[in-house]
C-alpha positions, 0 to 999 in steps of 0.5 A: 578897255580898262575894267569889265564888270561881268555877271556870274555867267561871264557876260559883260554887263558894264565897262570903263573904257578910254574913249580916245579923247583923254577921258573915260566912258562908263558903259552899262546895260542899264538905261536910267538914272535912279534914286532910292525913295521911301515908300509912302505906305510900306505895305503897298506893292509897287512893281517895276514899271509903275509910275510913282508920285509924291505922297502926303509925307514925302514918300512915293506911292502909285500915281492916282487922282489923289496923288499926282505929283509925278516923281518917276518910274520904278526902275528894274534896270538902272545904270546908276542909283543914288541914295544907296544907303537904302539898297537893302531896305524893303521900305525903299524902292529904286525910282528912275528919274531920267533916261529910258525906262519901261512903264506900265501903260494904258490906252485910257486916253487913246492909242499911244504913238512914239513921241506922245507926252505921257501922264498918270492914268486917272483910272489905273493906279501907277500906269501912264497914259497919253497926255491930252490936256496941259498938266504934269507929264513924266516923259515921251513914248519911245514905242507905240501902244494901241492894245486896249487895257494895260501893257508895257511901253518904253519911254524917255523920262525927262 
């Protein structure tokens, strides 16, 4: 191990290590690759785990029937974040575009099983739901979810 990154409590949150094959491995507790995106509507509250779509001027907003060009999930635990010049700008949010993320989920289209493809909910802005027809998807469910209403589920964003 060459470099350890620690939080204020002394816990290792990431490290750079040699992996025995003449290369390096960066290991982190984060689980997705994200980029900062401009919010379409600066006053809109878009919490972590929200599914976001492209808005009319190229910013991101919660996915709805009006805005359904899927970009990704708002990340709270990114391993890497691109477009870092906006990390302190409140008009930008970190959007996970690949990897494992938690997502707000709804059972609008039925219970979700591990492996189900997920899309935007037509009833709950910013939530994912089971994809039951051809169209845009954000990824696959890792966990099952069958409780009526909304909750949280781990997904693989692809």
